[in-house]
N, C-alpha and C positions, 0 to 999 in steps of 0.2 A: 615501541614497537616502531620499524621501520615502516614508511607510509606505503612501499611498494610492496612488504611483505603481508600487508592486509587485504591484497588481488586475490590472492591465494586461498583463503580463509571464509569459510561459510560465513553469509553474512543474514542475519535476519532483522528485519524494515518493520517497525512499525510504528503507523499514522492512526489518529483520530481526527474524528468528526465530528462537528457540532452542527446539527441545520434546526430549522425552526418545524412546529407539527407541519406546516400547510405545505413542506416543501418536502416531508418524510420519503413518499411513494417515490419521488421521481429520484432523491440520492438513492435509496435502494435499489432501483433500477439500474441506475447507471453503475454503480458497485457493482452489482450482479452482473452487468456484461464486460465490466472491465477484467472482471474474477475469472470469469470464462476464456476470455483471450488469451491474459497472461497465466492462468495454468498451462498454457500448448507452449507458451515460448521456452525456448530452450535455456535450460539455468534454473527455470522454476522448482523448486521441490514441494514447496505449501503454500497455498496465498486463499486465508482465512478470515471469512468475514465473520464480525460480531456487535450484537445491539447491546447495551450497554443495561443491566439486567434491572437497573431501579432507575434509569435518567433517559427521560423520552427524548431522543432526537440527539443521544449518544451513539456514536458509531466508532468501531474497528478496526483496521486489517491489517492480520499478523503473516506477515509472508517470511516465505525461506528462499534463499537464492544460493545456489553453488557457490559464489564468489560475487565479488564486488562487480569483476567484468561485466558479469551476467545481469547483476540486477541494473548498471548503467546502459548496458544496452537497452535493458526496458525502458529507460529514461527516454530513448530514441525515438519509441514506436509510435504509432501514427495512433492505435485502440489509446494508449497513456495518455497521449497530449490531447487529443478530443476530449478525454473524462477530465485532465486537471483545466479545461477551459469551462465545460460545463461546472466541474465543484465549484468554482469563481464565480458564478452565478447562485448559486443554490447555498453555499455555507453560509452561517452566519460570524465565522473568522475562521483565518487561514488555519490547514490543520497540521496537527502535532504530530514531528516526523523525527522520530528517532531510529537511526542504527545501532546493533548491537554484534557484537562477537560473539561465540561463544568461548568459555572458559577450559580450560582442559580439566578435565576428573582429577 
């Protein structure tokens, strides 16, 4: 698919975070703050936080955006960049982020 056609399609982003037990409460707070602000953004269809069922310190954010353009605008927001800077101090390793396009039925 040509790159420019991907801008029109709904985009799902999955981000996985790993944090030590001593920093979990801080990370949860930061993720909740980010989620509240992000859900108000144009093009944000959903922004859902998850914690791993059997793995302490493992978190996932599942995001749905109307378009890649909306998601890229999100990456420029103050609340996202503030959270990114704080995450760098909290996480045990860099977040694993993948982008997904919905397949046709």
